[in-house]
C-alpha positions as CSV (number, residue, x, y, z in Angstrom):
1,X,1.1,1.7,43.5
2,X,2.4,1.8,47.1
3,X,5.5,3.8,47.8
4,X,8.5,1.8,48.7
5,X,9.2,2.2,52.4
6,X,12.4,1.6,54.2
7,X,12.5,1.0,58.0
8,X,15.1,3.1,59.7
9,X,15.8,1.0,62.8
10,X,15.7,4.0,65.1
11,X,13.5,4.4,68.2
12,X,9.8,4.0,67.2
13,X,10.6,2.5,63.7
14,X,10.1,5.6,61.6
15,X,9.4,4.7,57.9
16,X,10.5,7.0,55.2
17,X,10.4,6.9,51.4
18,X,13.7,5.6,49.9
19,X,14.6,8.2,47.3
20,X,16.8,6.0,45.2
21,X,14.3,3.1,45.0
22,X,11.5,5.6,44.2
23,X,13.5,7.2,41.4
24,X,14.4,3.8,40.0
25,X,10.8,2.6,40.0
26,X,9.7,5.9,38.4
27,X,12.4,5.6,35.7
28,X,11.5,1.9,34.9
29,X,7.8,2.6,34.7
30,X,8.4,5.6,32.4
31,X,10.6,3.6,30.2
32,X,8.0,0.8,30.0
33,X,5.3,3.2,29.1
34,X,7.5,4.9,26.4
35,X,8.4,1.5,24.9
36,X,4.8,0.4,24.7
37,X,3.6,3.7,23.2
38,X,6.4,4.0,20.7
39,X,5.3,0.9,18.8
40,X,3.2,2.2,15.9
41,X,-0.1,0.6,15.3
42,X,-0.1,-1.4,12.1
43,X,-3.8,-1.0,11.5
44,X,-3.6,2.1,9.3
45,X,-0.8,0.8,7.2
46,X,-2.6,-2.5,6.8
47,X,-5.8,-0.8,5.8
48,X,-4.0,1.4,3.2
49,X,-2.2,-1.7,1.8
50,X,-5.4,-3.6,1.5
51,X,-7.1,-0.6,-0.2
52,X,-4.3,-0.3,-2.7
53,X,-4.4,-4.0,-3.5
54,X,-8.2,-3.8,-4.1
55,X,-7.8,-0.8,-6.3
56,X,-5.1,-2.6,-8.3
57,X,-7.3,-5.6,-8.7
58,X,-10.2,-3.4,-9.9
59,X,-7.9,-1.7,-12.3
60,X,-7.1,-5.0,-14.1
61,X,-3.8,-5.8,-12.5
62,X,-4.5,-9.5,-12.2
63,X,-4.4,-9.7,-16.0
64,X,-2.0,-6.9,-16.8
65,X,0.5,-6.7,-13.9
66,X,0.1,-10.0,-12.1
67,X,3.7,-10.2,-10.7
68,X,3.5,-6.8,-9.0
69,X,0.0,-7.6,-7.6
70,X,1.1,-10.9,-6.3
71,X,4.1,-9.3,-4.6
72,X,1.7,-6.8,-2.9
73,X,-0.6,-9.5,-1.8
74,X,2.2,-11.6,-0.4
75,X,3.7,-8.7,1.5
76,X,0.3,-7.7,2.9
77,X,-0.4,-11.2,4.2
78,X,3.1,-11.3,5.8
79,X,2.3,-7.9,7.4
80,X,-0.9,-9.2,8.8
81,X,0.9,-12.2,10.3
82,X,3.5,-9.9,11.9
83,X,0.8,-7.6,13.3
84,X,-0.9,-10.7,14.9
85,X,2.2,-11.6,16.8
86,X,2.9,-8.0,18.0
87,X,5.7,-7.1,15.6
88,X,4.1,-3.8,14.6
89,X,7.1,-2.0,13.3
90,X,7.9,-4.8,10.9
91,X,4.2,-5.1,10.0
92,X,4.0,-1.4,9.1
93,X,7.1,-1.6,7.0
94,X,5.8,-4.6,5.0
95,X,2.3,-3.1,4.7
96,X,3.9,0.1,3.3
97,X,5.8,-2.0,0.8
98,X,2.6,-3.8,-0.1
99,X,0.9,-0.5,-0.7
100,X,3.8,0.7,-3.0
101,X,3.7,-2.6,-4.9
102,X,-0.1,-2.4,-5.4
103,X,0.2,1.1,-6.6
104,X,2.9,0.0,-9.1
105,X,0.6,-2.8,-10.3
106,X,-2.2,-0.4,-10.8
107,X,0.1,2.0,-12.7
108,X,1.5,-0.8,-14.9
109,X,-2.0,-2.1,-15.6
110,X,-3.1,1.4,-16.6
111,X,0.0,1.9,-18.8
112,X,-0.7,-1.5,-20.5
113,X,-4.3,-0.5,-21.2
114,X,-3.1,2.7,-22.7
115,X,-0.5,0.9,-24.8
116,X,-3.1,-1.4,-26.1
117,X,-5.5,1.5,-26.9
118,X,-2.7,3.3,-28.9
119,X,-2.0,0.1,-30.8
120,X,-5.7,-0.2,-31.7
121,X,-5.9,3.5,-32.8
122,X,-2.8,3.1,-34.9
123,X,-4.3,0.0,-36.6
124,X,-7.5,1.9,-37.4
125,X,-5.5,4.9,-38.8
126,X,-3.5,2.5,-41.0
127,X,-6.7,0.9,-42.3
128,X,-8.2,4.3,-43.1
129,X,-5.1,5.4,-44.9
130,X,-5.1,2.3,-47.0
131,X,-8.8,2.9,-47.8
132,X,-8.0,6.5,-48.8
133,X,-5.1,5.3,-51.0
134,X,-7.3,2.8,-52.8
135,X,-10.0,5.5,-53.3
136,X,-7.4,7.9,-54.7
137,X,-6.0,5.3,-57.2
138,X,-9.5,4.3,-58.3
139,X,-11.7,7.3,-58.3
140,X,-15.4,6.6,-58.6
141,X,-16.7,6.9,-62.2
142,X,-19.3,9.4,-62.7
143,X,-22.5,8.1,-64.3
144,X,-24.6,10.4,-66.4
145,X,-27.8,11.2,-64.9
146,X,-30.8,10.1,-66.8
147,X,-33.3,12.6,-67.8
148,X,-36.9,12.1,-67.2
């Protein structure tokens, strides 16, 4: 970048650096650099959101927590679209929401699997109790052993 020079109209046309113009240019370039560097990259948030969506899918969320998983997928796609057009801050926010929704879907799927397992165990316990009650009401009859 060339310094901004100002001609001073005196004998010999001495050029000197215009302090105000130089300070303005420096301030503007610093502000531009700060603005560009302050926009967070959406890539890590998008990767985390995608990993959470995949983990929820693998945990059975499509069958057990489909609404939450669909919310996560929708937000992740919107975040990707925002990142493509350079709206990184909004993309990060939506990717983080997608991550949270996917984690919720995974937790709900896990809770539903646990609830179903408890229901199954309770049914087995009831069946065993009924069998024990029947056995107690009708004890087996002893048969005399035959001698040989």
